[in-house]
N, C-alpha and C positions, 0 to 999 in steps of 0.2 A: 883396322879390321883385317887388312891383309896379313899383318904380323900375327894377329891372334889365330887366323885360320891356319897359317903355316905351323904355328906352335902346336895347335890341336892335332894336325896331321902327323907331326913328329911324335907326339905322345901316343897316337893311335898305333904307329909302327911298333913302339916299345910295348904297347899293350898286347898286340898280336903275338910278339915274341914270347911274352909272359904266358899267354893262353896255350901255346904249343906244349907246355909242360903240364897242363891241367887235364882233367878228364874230358871225354868226348862230349858228355852232356853240358859241361861248362863252356866248351868251345862253340856249341851250337846256339848259345844264347845271343840274341841280337842286341848287343850293347849299344850300337848306334841308335836303334829305335828307342831304347830305354834312356839314352843320353846319360850314361854313367859308365864307370869302370868296374871291373871285378872287385868284389869287396876286399880282397887281399892284395890288390895291386896298389902299391904305395907310390903315388906320384912324387912324393918328396924325396925319394931315394934314386931318382933317375939321373943318369950322367948329365953334366952341364952341356949347354949348347956351345958348339965351337964358335969362337969369336973371330970376326973379320973386320977389316977397316972399311969405313964408309967410302963410297966412290967420290971422286972430286966433284966440286960444284960445276954443273954444266954451264957452258957459255951460251948466252942467248943474245942475239943481235936485236937491238931495239928497232921496231917497225913503226913508222909514222903513218900519216894519212896517205891515201892513194894519190890525192892531188899533189901533196908535197913531193912524193916520189917522182911523179911525172914531171914536175917543174925542175927538179934537180938531177934527174937521171941523165947519164951520158951514154945510155945503151944505144947501140947502132941498129938494133932490130926494130924498124918503124912499124912492122905489122903488129908486134906485141903491144907497142905503145898506143897505136890506134885502137886496138881491141880493148885495152884498158880504159881508154877515153870514152869508148862507147858504153862500157859498163857503168862508168860514173854518170854519164849523161842519162842513161836509162833509169838509174836509181833516182836521180834528181827529178825526172819526169813523174815517176811513181809517187814520190813524196808530195809533189805539187798536186797531183790528181787526188790523192787522199785528203789533203787539206781542203781542196775545192769541194769535195763531197760532203765535208763536215759543215760547210758554211750554211746550206739551207736548214740543216738541223738546228744550228745555233739560232737562226732567225725565227724558226717556229717556236723554240723554247722561250725566246724573248717576248713573243706575242701571246704566250699561253696556249697555243694550239695543241701541243703534245703533252699537256699536263696529265690527261687521263691515261695516255699511253705510258708515261713515266711512272704513274702510280701502279699500273699493272706490272711493269717490269720490277719495281721495288717489291711488290707483293710476291712475285715469283721468286725473286732472289731470297726473300725471307723464308719461304717454304723450302727452298733448296738448302739453305743454311741449317734449318731445323732438321731436315732429313739427314744431312751430313753429320750433324751432331749426334743424332740417334744411332746412325750406322757406326760411328766411332765408338759409342758406348757399347753397342752389341759386340763389336770386334774386340773391345777391351775385355768384356766378360768372357768371350770365347778364349782369348789368350790366357786369362787367369785360370779358367777351368782346365785348359791344356797343361799349364804348369803344375796345377794341383794333381792332375792325373799322373803326370810323369813322376812326381815325388811319391805318390801312392805305390806305383809299380816298382819304383826303386826300393822302397821298404820291403815289398813282397819278395823281390829277388834277393835282398840281403838277408832276410830271415831264412829263406830257403838255403842259401849258401852256408849260413852259420850252422844250422841244424844238420845239414848234410856233412859238413866238415867235422862236426862233433859226433856224428852218427848216433844221435839221440832224438827222442821225440818229446821229452819234457825238460824244460830248464826254468830256473827261477825267472819270473817276469822282470824283476829289477835288473838282473844280469843281462838279459836280452836288450832291455832299454838302454842300459849303459853302453853296451857294445855298439848299438846303432848310433848312439850320440857321438861316438868317437870317430865315425867315418867321415872323412873330408869330402867325399862325393855328395853327401847330403847337405844342402844349403839351408836347412831349417833347424829350429831350436829343439831342445829335448821335449818341451811341452807339446810342440807340434807333432813330433814323432809319436808321442803317447796318444794324441788324438787320432792319428792315422791307424795305430794299432787297435784302438777301440772300434774304429770304423771298419777295419778288416774282420774283427771278431763278429761284428754284426752282419757284414755282407757275405762272409764265407765261413760259417760256423763249422762246416764239415772239415775245414782245413785248419783253422786257428781258433782256439778257445782258451779262456782263462779258467783255471781249476784252483779252487781254494784248498789249501793244504795246511796241516798243523805246523809244518816247518816254514811255511810262507806261500805266497801266491805263485802258482806255476803257469807257464805258457806252454800249452800242448799243441803240437803240430803233427798233422798227418803227412809223413814224408813220401807217401806213395803218389800224392797228387803233384803234377808238374806245373810249371809256371803258366803255360797257355791255358790249362784247365782252371787254374785259380783265377786268372784274369777274366776268363769267359764267365765264370760263376759270379764274380763281383758285378760285372756289367749286366748280367741277366737278372740277378736278384735285387740289386740296389739301383740299377740304371746309372751307376756312378753319380749319385746325388752328392756332388762335391760341395754343396752349400753347407754341409755339416762340418767341413774342415775349413779353418781360417788360417791360411798360410801367407 
């Protein structure tokens, strides 16, 4: 995890240098929140990471039990030795007290006195386990929806970048789909990208729509709308009903 985090930070620095040569609008995009790079930022062409040798294996002295240390130690400081002996003695007394406290409980269980209490505890544990399982399912659903939302917003940003770069409002649908499918920052299949595009046409028809043409199907974009406006429209009109998309 530490290596992966440092690698991402290194790529982020390269990405910031790349954005310095882009337009002000492109530099203001919150790529960290979108969890993606600029659509024209090629991570495969970055310079290699400088290599260094691994540090030597650290030397660790084997430490045994405290009792063994006290028996073999030749230390002259008797105050430290006595303090350590008191720690060991105190620990042994606590262990004995804990074991003594468990004896009455064992006796009650042997005579069936705490059977009802045991059943109540088991029932409570069962309820807690079911609640935990339910919460884990809800958390999993939230995580999946969050991942779907990230992919939808990535597609929105890439469509905007593509049309703004080409300075057009109409392109053939199949060309746009092929362009998105070649982007390494999208970790979804071409079929899943097409589902997201259909989802966006439904959720934001004022920005994105499919137009049937004699020459082929066109994908029309209103370039005047900004990314925040498009995202807000989608959340308002569709409530981000991500169950329509299976990623």
